[in-house]
Jmol script that loads the backbone (N, CA, C; Angstrom):
load data "model"
ATOM      1  N   MET A   1     -15.295   3.585 -12.411  1.00  0.00           N
ATOM      2  CA  MET A   1     -15.296   3.002 -11.014  1.00  0.00           C
ATOM      3  C   MET A   1     -14.595   4.343 -10.785  1.00  0.00           C
ATOM      4  N   ASN A   2     -14.832   4.670  -9.418  1.00  0.00           N
ATOM      5  CA  ASN A   2     -14.254   6.005  -9.230  1.00  0.00           C
ATOM      6  C   ASN A   2     -13.521   5.287  -7.560  1.00  0.00           C
ATOM      7  N   ILE A   3     -12.104   5.410  -8.015  1.00  0.00           N
ATOM      8  CA  ILE A   3     -11.190   5.061  -6.941  1.00  0.00           C
ATOM      9  C   ILE A   3     -10.809   6.436  -5.869  1.00  0.00           C
ATOM     10  N   ASN A   4     -11.018   6.052  -4.448  1.00  0.00           N
ATOM     11  CA  ASN A   4     -10.356   6.690  -3.691  1.00  0.00           C
ATOM     12  C   ASN A   4      -9.139   6.740  -3.308  1.00  0.00           C
ATOM     13  N   ILE A   5      -8.142   7.184  -3.876  1.00  0.00           N
ATOM     14  CA  ILE A   5      -6.456   6.875  -3.537  1.00  0.00           C
ATOM     15  C   ILE A   5      -6.252   7.258  -2.427  1.00  0.00           C
ATOM     16  N   ASN A   6      -7.049   7.779  -1.594  1.00  0.00           N
ATOM     17  CA  ASN A   6      -6.668   8.212  -0.180  1.00  0.00           C
ATOM     18  C   ASN A   6      -6.499   6.841   0.812  1.00  0.00           C
ATOM     19  N   PHE A   7      -7.076   5.629  -0.247  1.00  0.00           N
ATOM     20  CA  PHE A   7      -6.628   4.781   1.166  1.00  0.00           C
ATOM     21  C   PHE A   7      -5.479   4.044   1.081  1.00  0.00           C
ATOM     22  N   LEU A   8      -4.960   4.393  -0.175  1.00  0.00           N
ATOM     23  CA  LEU A   8      -3.200   4.296  -0.181  1.00  0.00           C
ATOM     24  C   LEU A   8      -2.787   4.645   0.953  1.00  0.00           C
ATOM     25  N   LYS A   9      -3.108   5.987   2.230  1.00  0.00           N
ATOM     26  CA  LYS A   9      -2.522   6.345   2.813  1.00  0.00           C
ATOM     27  C   LYS A   9      -2.266   4.989   4.104  1.00  0.00           C
ATOM     28  N   ILE A  10      -3.301   4.045   3.968  1.00  0.00           N
ATOM     29  CA  ILE A  10      -3.076   2.953   4.816  1.00  0.00           C
ATOM     30  C   ILE A  10      -2.015   2.428   4.874  1.00  0.00           C
ATOM     31  N   PRO A  11      -1.749   1.513   3.862  1.00  0.00           N
ATOM     32  CA  PRO A  11      -0.399   0.920   3.406  1.00  0.00           C
ATOM     33  C   PRO A  11       0.677   1.779   3.221  1.00  0.00           C
ATOM     34  N   ILE A  12       0.898   2.724   2.989  1.00  0.00           N
ATOM     35  CA  ILE A  12       2.385   3.595   3.235  1.00  0.00           C
ATOM     36  C   ILE A  12       2.776   3.964   4.265  1.00  0.00           C
ATOM     37  N   ASN A  13       1.421   3.977   5.331  1.00  0.00           N
ATOM     38  CA  ASN A  13       2.012   4.473   6.595  1.00  0.00           C
ATOM     39  C   ASN A  13       2.753   3.536   6.917  1.00  0.00           C
ATOM     40  N   LYS A  14       3.048   2.235   6.825  1.00  0.00           N
ATOM     41  CA  LYS A  14       3.530   1.369   7.155  1.00  0.00           C
ATOM     42  C   LYS A  14       5.395   1.443   6.541  1.00  0.00           C
ATOM     43  N   LEU A  15       5.488   2.533   5.739  1.00  0.00           N
ATOM     44  CA  LEU A  15       6.997   2.704   5.503  1.00  0.00           C
ATOM     45  C   LEU A  15       7.265   3.429   6.190  1.00  0.00           C
ATOM     46  N   TYR A  16       6.791   4.017   7.431  1.00  0.00           N
ATOM     47  CA  TYR A  16       7.685   5.215   8.283  1.00  0.00           C
ATOM     48  C   TYR A  16       8.126   3.966   9.609  1.00  0.00           C
ATOM     49  N   PHE A  17       8.061   2.523   8.953  1.00  0.00           N
ATOM     50  CA  PHE A  17       8.705   1.627   9.837  1.00  0.00           C
ATOM     51  C   PHE A  17       9.451   0.811   9.101  1.00  0.00           C
ATOM     52  N   ILE A  18       9.820   1.377   8.067  1.00  0.00           N
ATOM     53  CA  ILE A  18      10.561   0.339   6.928  1.00  0.00           C
ATOM     54  C   ILE A  18      11.861   1.071   5.991  1.00  0.00           C
ATOM     55  N   ASP A  19      13.088   0.772   6.643  1.00  0.00           N
ATOM     56  CA  ASP A  19      13.887   1.685   6.433  1.00  0.00           C
ATOM     57  C   ASP A  19      14.899   1.561   4.797  1.00  0.00           C
ATOM     58  N   ASP A  20      14.469   0.060   4.017  1.00  0.00           N
ATOM     59  CA  ASP A  20      14.734  -0.211   2.763  1.00  0.00           C
ATOM     60  C   ASP A  20      13.582  -0.816   2.095  1.00  0.00           C
ATOM     61  N   VAL A  21      13.054  -0.395   1.267  1.00  0.00           N
ATOM     62  CA  VAL A  21      11.844  -0.946   0.781  1.00  0.00           C
ATOM     63  C   VAL A  21      12.355  -2.099  -0.370  1.00  0.00           C
ATOM     64  N   ALA A  22      13.588  -2.327  -0.304  1.00  0.00           N
ATOM     65  CA  ALA A  22      14.500  -3.571  -1.250  1.00  0.00           C
ATOM     66  C   ALA A  22      14.150  -4.727  -0.350  1.00  0.00           C
ATOM     67  N   ASP A  23      14.839  -4.873   1.054  1.00  0.00           N
ATOM     68  CA  ASP A  23      14.234  -5.644   1.990  1.00  0.00           C
ATOM     69  C   ASP A  23      12.843  -6.028   2.443  1.00  0.00           C
ATOM     70  N   PHE A  24      12.240  -5.122   2.045  1.00  0.00           N
ATOM     71  CA  PHE A  24      10.544  -5.538   2.460  1.00  0.00           C
ATOM     72  C   PHE A  24       9.826  -6.436   1.009  1.00  0.00           C
ATOM     73  N   ALA A  25       9.405  -7.820   1.728  1.00  0.00           N
ATOM     74  CA  ALA A  25       9.151  -8.873   0.776  1.00  0.00           C
ATOM     75  C   ALA A  25       7.626  -8.921   0.610  1.00  0.00           C
ATOM     76  N   GLY A  26       6.682  -8.396   1.173  1.00  0.00           N
ATOM     77  CA  GLY A  26       5.415  -7.988   1.191  1.00  0.00           C
ATOM     78  C   GLY A  26       4.804  -8.210   2.557  1.00  0.00           C
ATOM     79  N   LEU A  27       3.445  -8.103   2.609  1.00  0.00           N
ATOM     80  CA  LEU A  27       2.894  -8.524   3.867  1.00  0.00           C
ATOM     81  C   LEU A  27       2.887  -9.884   4.493  1.00  0.00           C
ATOM     82  N   SER A  28       3.146  -9.922   5.579  1.00  0.00           N
ATOM     83  CA  SER A  28       3.237 -11.445   6.003  1.00  0.00           C
ATOM     84  C   SER A  28       1.891 -11.461   6.830  1.00  0.00           C
ATOM     85  N   VAL A  29       1.426 -12.919   7.258  1.00  0.00           N
ATOM     86  CA  VAL A  29       0.355 -13.226   7.390  1.00  0.00           C
ATOM     87  C   VAL A  29      -0.177 -12.617   8.744  1.00  0.00           C
ATOM     88  N   GLU A  30       0.697 -12.202   9.316  1.00  0.00           N
ATOM     89  CA  GLU A  30       0.492 -11.196  10.812  1.00  0.00           C
ATOM     90  C   GLU A  30      -0.250 -10.156  10.182  1.00  0.00           C
ATOM     91  N   ASP A  31       0.255  -9.559   9.030  1.00  0.00           N
ATOM     92  CA  ASP A  31      -0.015  -8.126   8.449  1.00  0.00           C
ATOM     93  C   ASP A  31      -1.399  -8.602   7.724  1.00  0.00           C
ATOM     94  N   LEU A  32      -1.650  -9.255   7.144  1.00  0.00           N
ATOM     95  CA  LEU A  32      -2.653  -9.742   6.427  1.00  0.00           C
ATOM     96  C   LEU A  32      -4.206  -9.506   7.733  1.00  0.00           C
ATOM     97  N   THR A  33      -3.661 -10.545   8.455  1.00  0.00           N
ATOM     98  CA  THR A  33      -4.508 -10.756   9.792  1.00  0.00           C
ATOM     99  C   THR A  33      -4.920  -9.469  10.274  1.00  0.00           C
ATOM    100  N   LEU A  34      -3.930  -8.557  10.817  1.00  0.00           N
ATOM    101  CA  LEU A  34      -4.347  -7.379  11.414  1.00  0.00           C
ATOM    102  C   LEU A  34      -5.243  -6.247  10.515  1.00  0.00           C
ATOM    103  N   LEU A  35      -4.799  -6.245   8.975  1.00  0.00           N
ATOM    104  CA  LEU A  35      -5.701  -5.696   8.192  1.00  0.00           C
ATOM    105  C   LEU A  35      -7.046  -6.132   8.144  1.00  0.00           C
ATOM    106  N   GLN A  36      -7.191  -7.232   8.129  1.00  0.00           N
ATOM    107  CA  GLN A  36      -8.765  -7.849   8.314  1.00  0.00           C
ATOM    108  C   GLN A  36      -9.420  -7.656   9.571  1.00  0.00           C
ATOM    109  N   GLU A  37      -8.670  -7.328  10.419  1.00  0.00           N
ATOM    110  CA  GLU A  37      -9.135  -6.908  12.250  1.00  0.00           C
ATOM    111  C   GLU A  37      -9.527  -5.766  12.068  1.00  0.00           C
ATOM    112  N   GLU A  38      -8.808  -4.907  11.438  1.00  0.00           N
ATOM    113  CA  GLU A  38      -8.728  -3.475  11.893  1.00  0.00           C
ATOM    114  C   GLU A  38      -9.764  -2.742  11.013  1.00  0.00           C
ATOM    115  N   TYR A  39      -9.855  -3.330   9.656  1.00  0.00           N
ATOM    116  CA  TYR A  39     -10.566  -2.580   8.815  1.00  0.00           C
ATOM    117  C   TYR A  39     -11.989  -3.578   8.436  1.00  0.00           C
ATOM    118  N   ASP A  40     -12.795  -2.579   7.992  1.00  0.00           N
ATOM    119  CA  ASP A  40     -14.274  -3.495   7.304  1.00  0.00           C
ATOM    120  C   ASP A  40     -14.456  -3.993   6.052  1.00  0.00           C
ATOM    121  N   GLU A  41     -15.461  -4.347   5.362  1.00  0.00           N
ATOM    122  CA  GLU A  41     -14.994  -4.996   3.917  1.00  0.00           C
ATOM    123  C   GLU A  41     -14.985  -4.211   3.298  1.00  0.00           C
ATOM    124  N   GLU A  42     -16.056  -2.987   3.335  1.00  0.00           N
ATOM    125  CA  GLU A  42     -15.724  -1.589   2.485  1.00  0.00           C
ATOM    126  C   GLU A  42     -14.701  -1.206   2.277  1.00  0.00           C
ATOM    127  N   GLU A  43     -14.149  -0.900   4.020  1.00  0.00           N
ATOM    128  CA  GLU A  43     -12.503  -0.112   3.561  1.00  0.00           C
ATOM    129  C   GLU A  43     -11.321  -1.339   2.902  1.00  0.00           C
ATOM    130  N   LEU A  44     -11.359  -2.734   3.437  1.00  0.00           N
ATOM    131  CA  LEU A  44     -10.878  -3.104   2.555  1.00  0.00           C
ATOM    132  C   LEU A  44     -10.629  -2.921   1.101  1.00  0.00           C
ATOM    133  N   LYS A  45     -11.833  -3.289   0.805  1.00  0.00           N
ATOM    134  CA  LYS A  45     -12.554  -3.014  -0.700  1.00  0.00           C
ATOM    135  C   LYS A  45     -11.508  -1.605  -1.240  1.00  0.00           C
ATOM    136  N   GLY A  46     -11.891  -0.875  -0.694  1.00  0.00           N
ATOM    137  CA  GLY A  46     -11.548   0.456  -1.149  1.00  0.00           C
ATOM    138  C   GLY A  46      -9.769   0.422  -0.880  1.00  0.00           C
ATOM    139  N   ILE A  47      -8.832  -0.049  -0.517  1.00  0.00           N
ATOM    140  CA  ILE A  47      -7.402  -0.287   0.010  1.00  0.00           C
ATOM    141  C   ILE A  47      -7.314  -1.391  -1.263  1.00  0.00           C
ATOM    142  N   PHE A  48      -7.869  -2.245  -1.602  1.00  0.00           N
ATOM    143  CA  PHE A  48      -7.951  -3.261  -2.828  1.00  0.00           C
ATOM    144  C   PHE A  48      -7.651  -2.585  -4.181  1.00  0.00           C
ATOM    145  N   GLU A  49      -9.044  -1.378  -4.214  1.00  0.00           N
ATOM    146  CA  GLU A  49      -8.713  -1.011  -5.334  1.00  0.00           C
ATOM    147  C   GLU A  49      -7.978  -0.169  -5.915  1.00  0.00           C
ATOM    148  N   ALA A  50      -7.557   0.859  -4.469  1.00  0.00           N
ATOM    149  CA  ALA A  50      -6.093   1.706  -4.713  1.00  0.00           C
ATOM    150  C   ALA A  50      -5.021   1.263  -4.941  1.00  0.00           C
ATOM    151  N   LEU A  51      -4.947  -0.122  -4.338  1.00  0.00           N
ATOM    152  CA  LEU A  51      -3.365  -0.290  -4.629  1.00  0.00           C
ATOM    153  C   LEU A  51      -3.290  -1.273  -6.238  1.00  0.00           C
ATOM    154  N   GLU A  52      -4.602  -1.459  -6.596  1.00  0.00           N
ATOM    155  CA  GLU A  52      -5.231  -1.647  -7.962  1.00  0.00           C
ATOM    156  C   GLU A  52      -4.456  -0.697  -8.674  1.00  0.00           C
ATOM    157  N   TRP A  53      -5.014   0.363  -8.769  1.00  0.00           N
ATOM    158  CA  TRP A  53      -5.097   1.775  -9.319  1.00  0.00           C
ATOM    159  C   TRP A  53      -3.442   1.930  -9.686  1.00  0.00           C
ATOM    160  N   ALA A  54      -2.861   2.032  -8.117  1.00  0.00           N
ATOM    161  CA  ALA A  54      -1.370   2.137  -8.135  1.00  0.00           C
ATOM    162  C   ALA A  54      -0.456   1.691  -8.600  1.00  0.00           C
ATOM    163  N   THR A  55      -1.046   0.708  -8.824  1.00  0.00           N
ATOM    164  CA  THR A  55       0.282  -0.673  -9.760  1.00  0.00           C
ATOM    165  C   THR A  55       0.309   0.190 -11.192  1.00  0.00           C
ATOM    166  N   LYS A  56      -0.831   0.648 -11.295  1.00  0.00           N
ATOM    167  CA  LYS A  56      -1.153   0.768 -12.721  1.00  0.00           C
ATOM    168  C   LYS A  56      -0.932   2.399 -13.172  1.00  0.00           C
ATOM    169  N   ASN A  57      -0.300   3.075 -12.179  1.00  0.00           N
ATOM    170  CA  ASN A  57      -0.157   4.674 -12.130  1.00  0.00           C
ATOM    171  C   ASN A  57       1.397   4.813 -11.437  1.00  0.00           C
ATOM    172  N   PRO A  58       2.469   4.472 -11.691  1.00  0.00           N
ATOM    173  CA  PRO A  58       3.697   4.750 -11.251  1.00  0.00           C
ATOM    174  C   PRO A  58       4.316   6.133 -11.330  1.00  0.00           C
ATOM    175  N   LYS A  59       3.808   6.774 -12.617  1.00  0.00           N
ATOM    176  CA  LYS A  59       3.800   8.548 -12.177  1.00  0.00           C
ATOM    177  C   LYS A  59       3.220   9.336 -11.331  1.00  0.00           C
ATOM    178  N   TYR A  60       2.229   8.703 -10.786  1.00  0.00           N
ATOM    179  CA  TYR A  60       1.413   9.403  -9.615  1.00  0.00           C
ATOM    180  C   TYR A  60       2.459   9.957  -8.678  1.00  0.00           C
ATOM    181  N   ASP A  61       2.009  10.880  -8.081  1.00  0.00           N
ATOM    182  CA  ASP A  61       2.894  11.662  -6.705  1.00  0.00           C
ATOM    183  C   ASP A  61       2.722  10.948  -5.664  1.00  0.00           C
ATOM    184  N   PHE A  62       2.921   9.925  -5.214  1.00  0.00           N
ATOM    185  CA  PHE A  62       2.727   9.228  -3.921  1.00  0.00           C
ATOM    186  C   PHE A  62       2.548   9.689  -2.791  1.00  0.00           C
ATOM    187  N   LEU A  63       4.295  10.470  -2.881  1.00  0.00           N
ATOM    188  CA  LEU A  63       4.902  11.003  -1.525  1.00  0.00           C
ATOM    189  C   LEU A  63       3.654  12.274  -1.478  1.00  0.00           C
ATOM    190  N   SER A  64       3.155  12.896  -2.061  1.00  0.00           N
ATOM    191  CA  SER A  64       2.300  13.751  -1.805  1.00  0.00           C
ATOM    192  C   SER A  64       0.858  13.373  -0.903  1.00  0.00           C
ATOM    193  N   LEU A  65       0.898  12.057  -0.912  1.00  0.00           N
ATOM    194  CA  LEU A  65      -0.223  11.444   0.004  1.00  0.00           C
ATOM    195  C   LEU A  65       0.292  11.415   1.531  1.00  0.00           C
ATOM    196  N   LEU A  66       1.434  10.979   2.071  1.00  0.00           N
ATOM    197  CA  LEU A  66       2.469  11.303   3.269  1.00  0.00           C
ATOM    198  C   LEU A  66       3.813  12.294   2.955  1.00  0.00           C
ATOM    199  N   PRO A  67       3.554  13.236   3.055  1.00  0.00           N
ATOM    200  CA  PRO A  67       4.944  14.131   2.568  1.00  0.00           C
ATOM    201  C   PRO A  67       6.078  13.871   3.331  1.00  0.00           C
ATOM    202  N   ASN A  68       5.792  13.627   4.946  1.00  0.00           N
ATOM    203  CA  ASN A  68       7.099  13.616   5.754  1.00  0.00           C
ATOM    204  C   ASN A  68       7.604  11.942   5.495  1.00  0.00           C
ATOM    205  N   LEU A  69       7.246  10.985   4.667  1.00  0.00           N
ATOM    206  CA  LEU A  69       8.233  10.278   4.341  1.00  0.00           C
ATOM    207  C   LEU A  69       9.758   9.984   4.136  1.00  0.00           C
ATOM    208  N   PRO A  70      10.444   9.421   4.398  1.00  0.00           N
ATOM    209  CA  PRO A  70      11.679   9.380   4.192  1.00  0.00           C
ATOM    210  C   PRO A  70      12.333   8.644   3.079  1.00  0.00           C
ATOM    211  N   HIS A  71      10.977   8.401   1.855  1.00  0.00           N
ATOM    212  CA  HIS A  71      11.457   7.490   0.942  1.00  0.00           C
ATOM    213  C   HIS A  71      11.417   8.012  -0.713  1.00  0.00           C
ATOM    214  N   SER A  72      11.477   7.716  -1.243  1.00  0.00           N
ATOM    215  CA  SER A  72      11.460   8.471  -3.054  1.00  0.00           C
ATOM    216  C   SER A  72      10.091   7.965  -3.439  1.00  0.00           C
ATOM    217  N   ASN A  73       9.547   8.534  -4.099  1.00  0.00           N
ATOM    218  CA  ASN A  73       8.497   8.098  -4.762  1.00  0.00           C
ATOM    219  C   ASN A  73       8.373   6.878  -5.344  1.00  0.00           C
ATOM    220  N   LYS A  74       9.462   6.359  -6.242  1.00  0.00           N
ATOM    221  CA  LYS A  74       9.834   5.348  -7.021  1.00  0.00           C
ATOM    222  C   LYS A  74       9.664   4.169  -5.916  1.00  0.00           C
ATOM    223  N   ASP A  75      10.488   4.620  -4.589  1.00  0.00           N
ATOM    224  CA  ASP A  75      10.441   3.301  -3.793  1.00  0.00           C
ATOM    225  C   ASP A  75       8.814   3.245  -2.944  1.00  0.00           C
ATOM    226  N   ILE A  76       8.032   4.111  -2.978  1.00  0.00           N
ATOM    227  CA  ILE A  76       6.808   4.179  -2.458  1.00  0.00           C
ATOM    228  C   ILE A  76       5.862   3.114  -3.680  1.00  0.00           C
ATOM    229  N   TYR A  77       6.009   3.706  -4.698  1.00  0.00           N
ATOM    230  CA  TYR A  77       5.408   2.753  -5.863  1.00  0.00           C
ATOM    231  C   TYR A  77       6.207   1.446  -5.853  1.00  0.00           C
ATOM    232  N   LEU A  78       7.029   0.830  -5.197  1.00  0.00           N
ATOM    233  CA  LEU A  78       7.404  -0.473  -5.273  1.00  0.00           C
ATOM    234  C   LEU A  78       7.051  -0.987  -3.979  1.00  0.00           C
ATOM    235  N   PHE A  79       6.850  -0.323  -3.410  1.00  0.00           N
ATOM    236  CA  PHE A  79       6.299  -0.982  -1.808  1.00  0.00           C
ATOM    237  C   PHE A  79       4.758  -1.000  -2.156  1.00  0.00           C
ATOM    238  N   LEU A  80       4.365  -0.080  -2.573  1.00  0.00           N
ATOM    239  CA  LEU A  80       2.941  -0.479  -2.924  1.00  0.00           C
ATOM    240  C   LEU A  80       2.470  -1.713  -4.150  1.00  0.00           C
ATOM    241  N   CYS A  81       3.153  -1.691  -4.820  1.00  0.00           N
ATOM    242  CA  CYS A  81       3.500  -2.986  -6.157  1.00  0.00           C
ATOM    243  C   CYS A  81       3.688  -4.279  -5.120  1.00  0.00           C
ATOM    244  N   LYS A  82       4.350  -4.335  -4.098  1.00  0.00           N
ATOM    245  CA  LYS A  82       4.566  -5.667  -3.384  1.00  0.00           C
ATOM    246  C   LYS A  82       3.600  -6.285  -2.145  1.00  0.00           C
ATOM    247  N   ILE A  83       2.699  -4.810  -1.668  1.00  0.00           N
ATOM    248  CA  ILE A  83       1.591  -5.011  -1.148  1.00  0.00           C
ATOM    249  C   ILE A  83       0.433  -5.353  -1.899  1.00  0.00           C
ATOM    250  N   GLU A  84       0.367  -5.219  -3.084  1.00  0.00           N
ATOM    251  CA  GLU A  84      -0.682  -5.493  -3.705  1.00  0.00           C
ATOM    252  C   GLU A  84      -0.564  -6.822  -4.391  1.00  0.00           C
ATOM    253  N   ARG A  85       0.843  -7.248  -4.437  1.00  0.00           N
ATOM    254  CA  ARG A  85       1.097  -8.704  -5.070  1.00  0.00           C
ATOM    255  C   ARG A  85       0.989  -9.781  -3.633  1.00  0.00           C
ATOM    256  N   SER A  86       1.359  -8.985  -2.664  1.00  0.00           N
ATOM    257  CA  SER A  86       1.162 -10.003  -1.767  1.00  0.00           C
ATOM    258  C   SER A  86      -0.628 -10.493  -1.162  1.00  0.00           C
ATOM    259  N   LEU A  87      -0.996  -9.222  -1.677  1.00  0.00           N
ATOM    260  CA  LEU A  87      -2.701  -9.098  -0.972  1.00  0.00           C
ATOM    261  C   LEU A  87      -3.530 -10.213  -1.957  1.00  0.00           C
ATOM    262  N   ASN A  88      -3.020 -10.401  -3.189  1.00  0.00           N
ATOM    263  CA  ASN A  88      -3.645 -11.221  -4.372  1.00  0.00           C
ATOM    264  C   ASN A  88      -3.119 -12.780  -4.344  1.00  0.00           C
ATOM    265  N   THR A  89      -1.577 -12.351  -3.709  1.00  0.00           N
ATOM    266  CA  THR A  89      -1.279 -13.964  -3.502  1.00  0.00           C
ATOM    267  C   THR A  89      -1.892 -14.498  -2.379  1.00  0.00           C
ATOM    268  N   ALA A  90      -2.076 -13.934  -0.987  1.00  0.00           N
ATOM    269  CA  ALA A  90      -3.216 -14.471   0.181  1.00  0.00           C
ATOM    270  C   ALA A  90      -4.596 -14.538  -0.530  1.00  0.00           C
ATOM    271  N   SER A  91      -5.313 -14.184  -1.442  1.00  0.00           N
ATOM    272  CA  SER A  91      -6.852 -14.093  -1.393  1.00  0.00           C
ATOM    273  C   SER A  91      -7.046 -15.409  -2.577  1.00  0.00           C
TER     274      SER A  91
END
end "model"
wireframe off; spacefill off
backbone 0.3
color backbone group
């Protein structure tokens, strides 16, 4: 399977608006609705696959995807895990 990790930029972008990853519980129902409205089925598939990959690769340099983020690589990884969990719970 060929994973396009650039799809991770979509959920990671939300970190510009989150001060502390520990306070983030996962995607809200509103977030999930917006995601489905903004992206087509193929893009959503890419996002889901990239998130699944990310949860299995904690050592990857996630900060390299959006270098100006004010979060550590570890926080980005934890954030992506929370996003992936909330997507799996919703489906």
